N, C-alpha and C positions, 0 to 999 in steps of 0.2 A: 171277120176279124174282131168285131166288137164282142161277139159271143166268146171268143177265146180270151180276149183281154180281161173280161169280167171274171174269168176263172184262173188267171195267171197268178202264181205265187212266186215271189222272189225269195229263194232260200236264204234265211237269215245269215247263215254262215258265209255264204258267198257275198252277200251284201256288206257284211261287216269287214270283209277282206277287200272290198272295193272292186270285186270282179264284175265286169259288165261286158256286154256284147250282144250280137244278134245271131240267133240260131235259126236256120231254115228247116222247117219240118214238112215232110211230104206225107200226105195221108189220102186214103181213098174212102169214099162213103157210098152207101147204098142210096136208093131212091127215097128213103125215109130220113136220111141224115145220120144213120148209124155209122160210126167209124169202123171200117173193116180191117185196116192196117195203118201203121204209122212207122216212119223211119226218119232218121236225121238226113236231110239233104246237104246241109253245111253246118259245121260245128261253130259254136260261139267261141271256142278256144278254152272252155272250162267244162270239165266233165259233169260237174254237178248242175250247171245251167242246162247242159244238153239233156241230162236225165229229166230235169223238170219240164222241158219242152215236150218230151214224149209222154210224160205223165199228164201234162196239161191236156193234150189231145184226147187221151183216154177219158179223163175226168169230164171233158166238155161234151162227150158223146151222150145223146145225139146232138149234132149241130143242126141249124135250120135246114130243112129239106131243100134240095136244089130244084130249080125249075126244070120242067121237062126238056130233055135234050142237052142239058148243061153238062160240062165236064165233071166227072166224079173223082178225078185225081187232082188234088190241090197241093200246091207248095206255098207255104206262108212264112213270112218272117216273124219272129218273136223277139222283141227287143227288151233287154234288161239294162236299165241305166239308173244311176243315182239321180233322183229327182228332187 
């Protein structure tokens, strides 16, 4: 999650409108951490935030390589909030 958080971008237009929420992204990786596919598991309720979550996963590839035998399908929450 820290790897994703460091690469997260809060779209300025959504931030200025006060749009916030949590989107859940599902992605699969190979044994080297390369993202093979990504899809939205649950919407934040805002299309632009949902699009950013998908772009985030692609931008973050490769993610840290998983340990041997670990699940390669991951569902992760990405929170957008005014801080």
